[in-house]
C-alpha positions in Angstrom: -31.3 -9.0 55.6 -32.5 -12.2 57.1 -36.0 -11.1 57.8 -37.0 -10.7 54.1 -38.5 -13.8 52.5 -37.3 -15.1 49.3 -39.8 -14.3 46.6 -38.4 -17.0 44.3 -39.4 -19.8 46.7 -42.4 -22.0 46.3 -45.1 -20.4 48.5 -48.7 -21.4 48.6 -51.1 -18.6 47.5 -52.9 -16.9 50.3 -56.7 -17.8 50.5 -59.2 -14.9 50.6 -60.1 -13.7 54.0 -63.0 -15.6 55.5 -62.6 -18.8 53.6 -60.7 -20.7 56.3 -63.6 -20.9 58.6 -65.9 -22.1 55.7 -63.4 -24.7 54.7 -63.2 -26.0 58.3 -67.0 -26.0 58.6 -67.3 -28.0 55.3 -64.6 -30.5 56.3 -66.3 -31.1 59.6 -69.6 -32.1 57.9 -68.1 -35.3 56.5 -68.5 -39.0 57.4 -69.3 -38.9 61.1 -70.2 -36.8 64.1 -67.5 -35.0 66.0 -66.7 -36.6 69.3 -65.9 -33.2 70.8 -69.0 -30.9 70.7 -67.5 -28.1 72.8 -64.1 -26.7 73.1 -63.9 -27.0 77.0 -60.6 -25.2 77.1 -62.2 -22.0 75.6 -65.3 -22.4 77.8 -63.1 -22.8 80.9 -61.2 -19.7 79.9 -64.4 -17.7 79.6 -65.6 -19.0 82.9 -62.4 -18.0 84.6 -62.6 -14.5 83.0 -66.1 -14.1 84.3 -65.2 -15.2 87.9 -62.1 -13.0 88.0 -64.1 -10.1 86.8 -66.6 -10.5 89.6 -63.7 -10.4 92.0 -62.4 -7.2 90.4 -65.8 -5.5 90.4 -67.3 -6.7 93.7 -69.5 -3.6 94.3 -70.9 -3.6 90.8 -71.8 -7.3 91.0 -73.4 -6.8 94.4 -75.6 -3.9 93.1 -76.6 -5.7 90.0 -77.5 -8.9 91.9 -79.4 -7.0 94.6 -81.3 -5.1 91.8 -82.3 -8.3 90.2 -83.4 -9.9 93.4 -85.3 -6.7 94.5 -87.1 -6.6 91.1 -88.1 -10.2 91.3 -89.5 -9.8 94.8 -91.3 -6.6 93.7 -92.8 -8.4 90.7 -93.9 -11.4 92.8 -95.5 -9.1 95.4 -97.3 -7.1 92.6 -98.9 -10.2 91.2 -100.1 -11.4 94.5 -102.3 -8.3 95.2 -106.0 -8.6 94.4 -107.5 -6.6 91.6 -108.6 -3.1 92.7 -112.2 -2.0 92.0 -112.4 -0.4 88.6 -109.4 -2.2 87.2 -109.5 -4.0 83.9 -111.7 -7.1 83.7 -110.3 -10.5 82.9 -111.8 -12.8 80.2 -115.1 -14.3 81.4 -116.0 -11.6 83.9 -119.2 -9.6 83.4 -119.9 -5.9 84.2 -123.4 -6.5 85.5 -123.9 -7.1 89.3 
């Protein structure tokens, strides 16, 4: 049975879950600033995942993009119209003629 570990050997006790991140965070706060603020490998991996997902779901991406553009143009057009008679008054306007 080669897969079983020898319990008589000197093993380090396991740390409680969640303490590894805390220890790394505390260790990083020491003497100076980190030269590497971002993990660019992880960011690149996420960017590649996003770009490939757009390639896998072209129709969904196109529909969402067109919806955002159409909503933007609709909102811009709605704000360009003049106020209709009887609409709410803005600050500083009076109701008397």
